[in-house]
C-alpha positions as CSV (number, residue, x, y, z in Angstrom):
1,X,-12.6,19.3,23.5
2,X,-15.6,20.9,22.0
3,X,-17.7,19.5,19.1
4,X,-15.8,21.7,16.7
5,X,-12.4,20.1,17.5
6,X,-11.0,23.0,19.5
7,X,-10.0,23.0,23.2
8,X,-12.6,24.7,25.3
9,X,-10.0,26.0,27.7
10,X,-7.2,27.4,25.5
11,X,-9.0,27.8,22.2
12,X,-6.3,25.8,20.2
13,X,-7.0,22.9,17.9
14,X,-7.0,19.8,20.0
15,X,-5.1,16.7,19.0
16,X,-7.0,13.9,17.4
17,X,-6.4,10.2,17.9
18,X,-5.6,9.7,14.2
19,X,-2.9,12.4,14.2
20,X,-0.3,9.7,14.8
21,X,-1.0,6.0,14.6
22,X,1.3,3.0,14.9
23,X,0.8,-0.8,14.4
24,X,3.5,-3.1,15.6
25,X,3.6,-6.6,14.3
26,X,7.0,-7.4,15.7
27,X,9.3,-9.1,13.2
28,X,6.4,-9.7,10.8
29,X,5.7,-6.1,9.9
30,X,5.0,-2.6,11.2
31,X,3.1,0.6,10.0
32,X,3.0,4.2,11.0
33,X,0.7,7.0,9.9
34,X,1.2,10.6,10.8
35,X,-0.6,13.9,10.2
36,X,2.5,15.7,8.9
37,X,3.3,19.3,9.6
38,X,1.0,21.2,7.2
39,X,-2.4,19.4,7.4
40,X,-4.9,20.0,10.2
41,X,-5.9,16.3,10.3
42,X,-4.7,12.9,9.2
43,X,-6.7,11.8,6.1
44,X,-4.5,8.7,5.7
45,X,-5.5,5.3,7.2
46,X,-3.8,1.9,7.5
47,X,-4.5,-1.7,8.3
48,X,-2.0,-4.3,9.4
49,X,-2.6,-7.9,10.4
50,X,0.2,-10.4,10.8
51,X,0.8,-14.0,11.4
52,X,3.7,-16.5,11.0
53,X,5.3,-15.6,7.7
54,X,2.1,-13.8,6.7
55,X,0.8,-10.3,6.6
56,X,-2.2,-8.3,5.2
57,X,-1.6,-4.6,4.8
58,X,-3.7,-1.7,3.4
59,X,-2.8,2.0,3.1
60,X,-5.3,4.6,2.0
61,X,-4.9,8.3,1.3
62,X,-8.0,10.5,1.5
63,X,-8.6,12.8,-1.5
64,X,-8.6,16.3,0.1
65,X,-10.8,17.8,-2.5
66,X,-13.6,15.5,-1.5
67,X,-15.8,15.9,1.6
68,X,-14.9,13.7,4.6
69,X,-11.8,12.1,3.0
70,X,-10.7,10.8,6.4
71,X,-14.0,8.8,6.6
72,X,-13.3,7.4,3.1
73,X,-9.8,6.2,4.0
74,X,-11.0,4.8,7.3
75,X,-13.8,2.7,5.9
76,X,-11.7,1.6,3.0
77,X,-8.9,0.1,5.1
78,X,-11.4,-1.6,7.3
79,X,-13.4,-3.1,4.5
80,X,-10.3,-4.3,2.5
81,X,-8.5,-5.6,5.6
82,X,-11.5,-7.6,6.8
83,X,-11.9,-9.1,3.3
84,X,-8.2,-10.0,3.2
85,X,-8.4,-11.6,6.6
86,X,-11.4,-13.7,5.6
87,X,-10.0,-14.7,2.2
88,X,-9.0,-18.3,1.5
89,X,-6.2,-17.3,-0.7
90,X,-6.7,-20.0,-3.3
91,X,-3.8,-21.5,-5.2
92,X,-5.5,-20.8,-8.5
93,X,-7.2,-17.8,-10.1
94,X,-10.7,-17.2,-8.9
95,X,-13.4,-19.0,-10.8
96,X,-16.5,-17.8,-12.5
97,X,-17.8,-16.3,-9.2
98,X,-14.6,-14.3,-8.6
99,X,-13.2,-11.1,-10.1
100,X,-10.7,-13.0,-12.3
101,X,-11.0,-10.2,-15.0
102,X,-9.1,-7.9,-12.7
103,X,-6.0,-10.1,-12.6
104,X,-3.3,-9.4,-15.2
105,X,-3.2,-12.1,-17.8
106,X,0.6,-12.3,-17.4
107,X,0.0,-13.6,-13.9
108,X,-0.9,-17.0,-15.5
109,X,2.8,-17.5,-16.0
110,X,3.6,-16.7,-12.4
111,X,3.7,-19.2,-9.5
112,X,0.0,-20.1,-8.6
113,X,0.3,-19.3,-4.9
114,X,1.2,-15.7,-5.7
115,X,-1.5,-15.4,-8.3
116,X,-4.1,-16.6,-5.8
117,X,-3.1,-13.8,-3.5
118,X,-3.5,-11.2,-6.3
119,X,-7.1,-12.4,-6.8
120,X,-7.8,-12.0,-3.1
121,X,-6.3,-8.5,-3.1
122,X,-8.5,-7.6,-6.1
123,X,-11.6,-8.8,-4.3
124,X,-10.6,-6.8,-1.2
125,X,-10.1,-3.5,-3.1
126,X,-13.4,-4.0,-4.9
127,X,-15.1,-4.4,-1.6
128,X,-13.4,-1.3,-0.2
129,X,-14.6,0.6,-3.3
130,X,-18.2,-0.3,-2.5
131,X,-17.8,0.7,1.1
132,X,-16.5,4.1,0.2
133,X,-19.2,4.7,-2.4
134,X,-21.8,4.0,0.3
135,X,-20.7,7.1,2.3
136,X,-22.3,9.4,-0.3
137,X,-25.7,8.3,0.9
138,X,-25.1,8.3,4.7
139,X,-24.1,10.8,7.4
140,X,-23.6,14.5,6.5
141,X,-25.8,15.5,3.5
142,X,-22.8,17.4,2.0
143,X,-21.3,14.1,1.1
144,X,-23.7,13.7,-1.7
145,X,-22.3,16.9,-3.4
146,X,-18.6,16.1,-2.8
147,X,-18.4,12.4,-2.5
148,X,-15.8,11.1,0.1
149,X,-12.9,9.6,-1.8
150,X,-9.5,8.0,-1.3
151,X,-6.7,6.0,-3.0
152,X,-5.8,2.5,-1.9
153,X,-2.9,0.1,-2.0
154,X,-3.0,-3.3,-0.5
155,X,-0.9,-6.4,-0.2
156,X,-1.1,-10.0,1.0
157,X,2.0,-11.9,1.9
158,X,2.1,-15.6,2.6
159,X,5.7,-16.9,3.0
160,X,7.6,-16.0,-0.2
161,X,4.3,-15.3,-2.2
162,X,3.2,-11.7,-2.5
163,X,0.0,-10.3,-4.1
164,X,-0.7,-6.6,-4.3
165,X,-3.0,-4.1,-6.0
166,X,-3.8,-0.4,-6.1
167,X,-6.1,2.4,-7.3
168,X,-4.6,5.9,-7.3
169,X,-1.1,7.0,-6.4
170,X,-0.2,5.3,-3.2
171,X,2.6,2.9,-3.9
172,X,4.3,-0.4,-3.3
173,X,8.1,-0.8,-3.4
174,X,10.4,-3.8,-3.2
175,X,13.7,-3.4,-1.6
176,X,16.1,-6.3,-2.1
177,X,19.5,-6.9,-0.4
178,X,21.1,-4.3,-2.6
179,X,20.4,-1.7,-5.2
180,X,17.7,0.9,-5.6
181,X,14.2,0.5,-4.4
182,X,11.9,-0.9,-7.1
183,X,8.5,0.8,-7.6
184,X,6.1,-2.1,-8.2
185,X,3.0,0.1,-8.8
186,X,2.2,2.6,-11.5
187,X,0.5,5.8,-10.4
188,X,-3.0,6.5,-11.6
189,X,-2.1,10.2,-12.2
190,X,-2.2,12.8,-14.9
191,X,1.6,12.8,-15.3
192,X,1.9,9.0,-15.7
193,X,-0.9,9.1,-18.3
194,X,0.7,11.8,-20.5
195,X,4.2,10.3,-20.1
196,X,2.8,7.1,-21.5
197,X,1.4,9.0,-24.4
198,X,4.9,10.4,-25.2
199,X,5.2,13.6,-23.1
200,X,8.5,14.7,-21.7
201,X,8.8,13.2,-18.2
202,X,10.5,16.2,-16.7
203,X,8.0,18.6,-18.1
204,X,5.1,16.4,-17.1
205,X,6.3,16.0,-13.5
206,X,6.8,19.7,-13.2
207,X,3.3,20.5,-14.4
208,X,0.8,21.7,-11.8
209,X,-1.5,18.8,-12.8
210,X,1.2,16.2,-12.3
211,X,-0.3,14.6,-9.2
212,X,-3.9,14.9,-10.2
213,X,-5.2,11.3,-9.8
214,X,-7.1,9.6,-12.6
215,X,-8.6,6.7,-10.5
216,X,-9.8,6.6,-7.0
217,X,-12.4,5.0,-4.7
218,X,-15.7,7.0,-4.3
219,X,-19.3,7.2,-5.5
220,X,-18.1,9.4,-8.4
221,X,-15.3,7.2,-9.4
222,X,-17.2,5.1,-11.9
223,X,-16.5,1.3,-12.2
224,X,-13.4,0.5,-10.1
225,X,-11.0,-1.9,-11.7
226,X,-8.0,-2.4,-9.4
227,X,-4.7,-3.3,-11.0
228,X,-3.2,-6.3,-9.3
229,X,0.1,-8.1,-9.7
230,X,2.1,-10.8,-7.9
231,X,5.5,-12.4,-7.5
232,X,7.3,-15.0,-5.5
233,X,10.5,-13.8,-3.7
234,X,13.7,-15.5,-4.7
235,X,15.8,-13.5,-2.3
236,X,15.1,-11.8,1.1
237,X,13.8,-8.3,1.0
238,X,11.2,-5.8,2.3
239,X,7.9,-4.8,0.9
240,X,7.0,-1.1,1.5
241,X,3.5,0.4,1.1
242,X,3.3,4.2,1.5
243,X,1.2,7.3,0.6
244,X,2.7,10.1,-1.4
245,X,3.5,12.0,1.8
246,X,6.6,9.8,1.9
247,X,7.5,9.1,-1.7
248,X,7.1,12.7,-2.8
249,X,10.4,13.4,-0.9
250,X,12.1,10.3,-2.4
251,X,11.5,10.3,-6.1
252,X,14.9,8.8,-6.9
253,X,14.9,5.0,-6.5
254,X,18.5,4.9,-5.3
255,X,17.9,7.5,-2.6
256,X,14.7,5.7,-1.5
257,X,16.6,2.5,-1.2
258,X,19.4,4.1,0.7
259,X,17.0,5.7,3.2
260,X,15.1,2.5,3.9
261,X,18.3,0.5,4.4
262,X,19.6,3.2,6.7
263,X,16.4,3.2,8.7
264,X,16.4,-0.6,8.9
265,X,20.0,-0.7,10.0
266,X,19.8,2.1,12.6
267,X,16.5,1.0,14.2
268,X,16.2,-2.1,16.4
269,X,12.8,-3.0,15.0
270,X,10.6,-2.7,12.0
271,X,8.4,-0.2,13.9
272,X,11.5,1.9,14.6
273,X,12.4,1.9,10.9
274,X,8.8,3.0,9.9
275,X,9.0,5.8,12.5
276,X,12.3,6.9,11.1
277,X,10.9,7.1,7.6
278,X,8.0,9.2,8.8
279,X,10.4,11.4,10.7
280,X,12.4,11.9,7.5
281,X,9.3,13.1,5.6
282,X,8.4,15.5,8.4
283,X,12.0,16.9,8.5
284,X,11.8,17.4,4.7
285,X,8.7,19.5,5.1
286,X,5.8,17.3,6.1
287,X,3.6,18.9,3.5
288,X,1.2,15.9,3.4
289,X,-0.1,13.1,5.6
290,X,2.5,10.3,5.8
291,X,1.9,6.6,6.0
292,X,4.4,3.8,5.6
293,X,4.2,0.0,6.2
294,X,7.2,-2.3,6.2
295,X,6.9,-6.1,5.7
296,X,9.8,-8.5,5.5
297,X,9.6,-11.2,2.8
298,X,11.7,-14.3,2.9
299,X,12.3,-16.7,-0.1
300,X,11.1,-20.3,0.0
301,X,13.5,-22.6,1.7
302,X,14.6,-25.3,-0.7
303,X,15.9,-28.6,0.5
304,X,19.4,-29.4,-0.9
305,X,19.4,-32.3,-3.3
306,X,20.9,-35.5,-1.8
307,X,24.4,-36.3,-2.9
308,X,24.8,-39.2,-5.2
309,X,27.7,-41.5,-5.8
310,X,28.4,-43.0,-9.2
311,X,28.6,-46.8,-8.9
312,X,30.8,-48.9,-11.1
313,X,28.5,-51.6,-12.4
314,X,31.0,-53.2,-14.7
315,X,32.0,-56.8,-14.0
316,X,35.2,-57.3,-12.1
């Protein structure tokens, strides 16, 4: 392959190592990223690290209008993933030296283990933002004029506790034993913003500006304040993180839930299920890069209360 990315023998665009990536964490999680059918390169990136009843996962989608968006997504997942791996995941909100202002106040009413994870995710995303912003001053000088940029969604799972956060329009979904998939994130997009102000949802989503993002990671993004949330699972389910290359084809929550269950049932592994979801998006058109990560979450095991017997203490 020549420096321009084309085969020196046939003249065709040569394949890149990032065109299709897979991460197999066995029964603890899996992730797949694919170039899709329309783009000439994969500008998505992913990070997956798993342990016993634990997983750290990051999905980033490069902003195509920026310069070197693939570099932005790559450095973001690495920075966020390494920070999650090194986090202590405290059982309380971060103190004065932590980014506690990024944690929703409502989290104070949630189980402390999950809240601690949300703080770790906020710190990881903030670190990723700094790493992406640094690209504007390194490498190709054209980066200074069109700063490399990406979206990010990240999650940390420890047993039944889940902390997650995002900037942009990559999403987190929760799929319980039955019912539609539940979107846990809210897109940082033009459509979401105007709908919140009272615009008709159908008209807003059909507008050409619908998917224009209103928050991202990059030197031109301004102060990055990730939104983070947390929960503790009370029933078994699956956490899904994905870029819009998948969810654009599954806007109906019930259809999304049906597809995921079908993929999980038909495949013999989480990796197989993730591959099947990517294949679905490609069969539907593959208009964008596609990345999906699947993490099983199990509720806490509670010990049954010991049986008691009422004793008759009256005198015989």
